[in-house]
C-alpha positions in Angstrom: 154.0 60.6 -136.8 151.9 59.5 -133.9 149.3 56.9 -134.7 145.9 56.9 -133.0 145.0 53.9 -131.0 142.3 51.7 -132.5 138.8 52.2 -131.1 137.6 49.5 -128.8 134.9 47.2 -130.3 132.5 48.5 -127.6 132.5 51.9 -126.2 132.7 52.2 -122.4 129.7 54.7 -122.4 126.3 53.3 -121.9 124.3 56.4 -122.8 124.4 59.1 -125.5 125.1 61.9 -123.1 128.4 60.4 -121.9 129.4 59.7 -125.5 128.5 63.3 -126.5 130.5 64.6 -123.5 133.5 62.9 -125.0 132.9 64.1 -128.6 132.4 67.8 -127.9 135.7 68.7 -126.2 137.6 66.5 -128.6 136.1 68.3 -131.5 137.1 71.6 -129.9 140.7 70.3 -129.4 140.9 69.2 -133.1 139.6 72.6 -134.3 142.2 74.4 -132.1 145.0 72.2 -133.4 143.8 72.7 -137.0 143.8 76.5 -136.5 147.3 76.4 -135.0 148.5 74.2 -137.9 147.1 76.7 -140.5 148.6 79.7 -138.7 152.0 77.9 -138.7 151.7 77.0 -142.4 150.7 80.6 -143.3 153.8 82.0 -141.5 156.0 79.3 -143.1 154.6 80.3 -146.5 155.0 84.0 -145.8 158.7 83.5 -145.0 158.9 81.2 -148.1 160.5 78.6 -145.8 159.5 76.0 -148.3 161.7 77.3 -151.1 165.1 76.4 -149.8 166.6 76.8 -153.3 165.0 73.6 -154.5 162.5 72.9 -157.3 159.5 73.2 -155.0 156.9 75.6 -156.4 154.8 76.5 -153.4 154.1 75.8 -149.8 151.3 73.3 -150.8 153.9 71.5 -153.0 156.3 71.4 -150.0 153.6 69.9 -147.8 152.7 67.4 -150.5 156.4 66.4 -150.7 156.7 66.2 -146.9 153.9 63.9 -146.3 153.0 62.5 -149.7 149.8 64.6 -150.2 148.5 68.2 -149.6 145.2 68.8 -148.0 142.6 70.9 -149.8 142.6 73.4 -146.9 146.4 73.9 -147.3 146.0 74.4 -151.0 143.4 77.1 -150.4 145.6 78.8 -147.8 148.5 78.7 -150.2 146.5 80.2 -153.0 145.0 82.9 -150.8 148.4 84.2 -149.7 148.3 82.7 -146.2 144.7 83.6 -145.4 142.4 80.7 -144.6 139.4 81.1 -147.0 
């Protein structure tokens, strides 16, 4: 897993407009990545790729096992049959 670099103690932006100009596109990129992740998880769940003949009960359970925890969004997607609620 890639770790994000620590934020510098002082931001290199002197005014709020420049800071907002950094936040806005980053938020869009995060939303896009989150959407793609949910679509991939939904397809994985639809194919039951998580089952693999093991004792895993659901896609959310598989995700929890893979990273140590399952997000609330993934649990909702899992319960809704792959549709983000």
